[in-house]
C-alpha positions, 0 to 999 in steps of 0.5 A, spaced: 385 388 654 385 396 657 380 400 654 382 405 648 378 410 652 377 410 660 371 416 659 368 412 654 368 405 658 365 410 664 360 412 659 358 405 657 358 402 664 353 408 665 348 406 660 349 399 662 347 400 669 341 405 668 338 399 662 340 394 667 333 396 671 329 396 665 332 389 664 331 387 671 325 391 674 321 391 667 322 383 667 316 384 672 311 387 667 308 392 671 310 397 676 308 394 682 312 391 689 316 385 685 318 391 680 321 396 686 324 390 689 328 388 683 330 395 681 333 396 689 336 389 688 340 391 682 342 398 684 345 395 691 348 389 687 352 393 682 355 398 687 357 392 692 360 389 686 364 395 685 366 395 693 368 388 692 372 388 686 376 396 688 378 392 695 381 386 692 384 389 686 387 394 691 390 388 695 392 384 690 395 389 686 397 395 691 391 400 688 384 400 686 383 403 679 377 406 676 376 401 670 376 395 676 370 399 679 366 399 673 368 392 672 365 390 678 359 394 677 358 389 671 359 383 675 354 385 680 350 386 675 351 380 672 350 375 678 344 379 681 340 379 674 337 372 676 336 373 684 333 380 682 326 378 683 327 373 689 332 376 694 332 381 700 336 387 699 341 385 704 341 378 700 343 384 693 348 387 697 351 380 699 351 377 692 354 384 689 360 384 694 362 375 692 361 377 685 366 383 686 370 379 689 370 373 685 370 376 678 376 380 680 380 373 682 378 370 676 380 375 671 387 377 675 389 370 678 385 364 674 386 367 667 393 368 668 394 361 671 391 357 665 392 362 660 386 362 656 383 367 651 379 372 654 381 378 653 375 382 654 373 378 660 367 376 658 368 369 661 371 371 668 366 376 670 359 374 665 361 367 665 362 366 672 358 372 675 352 369 672 354 363 674 355 365 681 348 369 682 344 363 679 347 358 685 346 364 690 339 365 688 337 358 690 341 360 696 338 367 698 331 366 695 326 369 700 318 367 699 317 374 702 319 377 697 317 373 691 312 367 694 313 363 687 311 356 690 305 360 693 302 360 700 300 355 705 294 355 709 295 359 714 297 364 709 305 365 710 309 363 704 312 357 702 320 356 703 322 359 697 330 358 697 335 355 703 334 362 707 328 360 708 329 352 709 328 350 702 335 347 701 333 343 694 332 350 690 340 350 691 340 343 688 335 345 682 339 352 680 345 347 681 342 342 675 339 348 671 347 351 671 349 344 668 345 343 663 346 351 660 353 350 660 353 343 657 348 346 652 353 352 650 359 347 650 355 342 645 353 348 641 360 350 640 362 344 638 358 344 632 361 345 625 355 345 621 352 351 624 357 355 622 358 351 615 352 356 613 356 362 614 359 362 608 352 361 604 349 367 608 354 372 609 354 376 602 346 376 603 347 380 610 353 385 607 359 382 611 365 382 606 368 375 602 373 374 607 368 373 613 368 366 613 376 365 613 375 370 619 370 366 623 375 360 621 380 364 623 377 366 630 374 359 631 382 356 630 384 361 636 379 359 640 380 352 640 387 352 641 386 356 647 382 352 650 386 346 649 381 342 643 384 338 638 378 337 634 380 340 627 376 346 625 372 344 619 374 349 613 368 354 610 371 356 604 366 351 600 359 350 600 357 344 604 354 339 599 
C-alpha cells in the first residue's frame, strides 16, 4: 500500500531510525563500550538495509524509489536489533544488506505469489527481518564485542557465535525463533481472548461496533491465510 504522503513517511522513518538508537544502545543501561558498539551497529545496519533494498528494487522493477530506501532502513533496523550488542560493525553491514535484499524479495515476490494480506508489509519487513536477525546473531556473534559466556583461564573470550567456532549457538537461535513463532501462532488461534473485547471495549472509549469490527478483520485475516476454523462471534458476552 503506497503512503498517502511520502514526506511524512520520510519524517516517520527518520524518527524511527533516531529512536532505534535508544532502543538498541540504551539496552546496555550505561554509556560504555557495549552501548557504543550497539549504536554503531544500528547505524551501519540501517544504512546497509537501505542500500540492499534499493539495489534489489532497481534490479526487479527497473528503478529505485525513496519508499524502497526507507523500507530498507526499517528492515535493517529490525534485523540488527537482536545482534546489535553481539556483532562487529562489518557483520552489522552484512546483516543490513541481507535484510534489505531478502525483505525486498518477500514484499515484491513472495507476497504476490502467495497472495496473503499484508498491506503494510509488517510480516515481510519486521517478521522476516527480525527472524533473519535472530538467526544471523547465532552465526556472527563475537566474543570480542560481548563475552556473554565469560572468559577462559587465559583471559580470552569464550566462543560466542559460529564465527568464533560455537556453531551450537546457531541451533539455539533457531530453537528460540521456533518457540516464538509457535507461541504467536497459538495466541492467534485463541478465540477466548478476543471474546473479552466486547466486555471491555466500552470502558476504554472504543465504539460500540468495535467487536464486530474485530470479527470482520479477523475473518479476513483467517481467509487470507487459508484457515478454516470459524471465528466465534463477539456480539454476546461469554456465559
